[in-house]
Residue, then its C-alpha position, 0 to 999 in steps of 0.5 A: x295746636x294748643x291744649x285748653x284747660x279749665x281751672x275752677x273753684x267749686x261752690x262746695x265746702x270740699x272745694x274750699x278744703x282742697x284750696x286750703x290744704x294745697x295753698x291753691x287759689x284753684x281747687x280743680x283743673x280739667x282738659x277742655x275738648x269742645x263741650x266736654x271736660x276730662x279729668x279726675x273728679x272726687x264727686x264722680x269717683x275718679x277719672x271721668x268726663x263732664x259737660x263743660x256747661x255743668x263744670x261752669x255751673x258748679x264753679x264759683x269762679x273759673x278761668x281758661x288757659x292753654x298749653x303748647x301740648x298736642x290736645x289729641x295726645x293729652x286726651x288719649x292719655x287721660x282716656x287711657x285712665x278712665x274709670x281709675x279712682x280718685x287719689x284721696x291719699x293726696x288730699x289727706x297725705x299732705x306730708x307724705x312723700x309719694x309718687x304722684x305719677x302712680x297711675x293707679x289713682x289720680x287727683x285732677x292736677x296729677x292727671x293733667x300733669x301726667x297726661x301732658x308728660x305723656x304728650x311730651x310737655x312737662x308742666x312741672x319741673x323737679x320731683x315734687x311729691x305732689x302737684x296742685x292746681x295752683x302749681x299748674x296754673x303758675x307753670x311757665x307753659x300755661x298761658x291764661x286766656 
């Protein structure tokens, strides 16, 4: 059993800004569960769901990947955070030393990394003060489809 993720680069200027600020080829990452994606979305105000076809339509490009985590545990962790706001301090606070695991607000990559940790799979090693989509994409535990 594996967890499926979608990494994407949006068509809007905000997506390019996120990529530039985070030195990331990707500006977004979400959990894929069938035809629904779960994640933290700036344009939707925080932790929410979206149809997979809508995510793909909003993307300039995308890629799927899997992790060895139990998808039910990852989804349960994410759904426990539904409705929490987007973490704007991560986007504007490039040089801030902060706890990215603070569960009061989330960016997409923070939420995905944290949910994996709740499921017992650590995609990020060490103690970074931020987690980017690129860091997750390059994790040794992420296998590209």
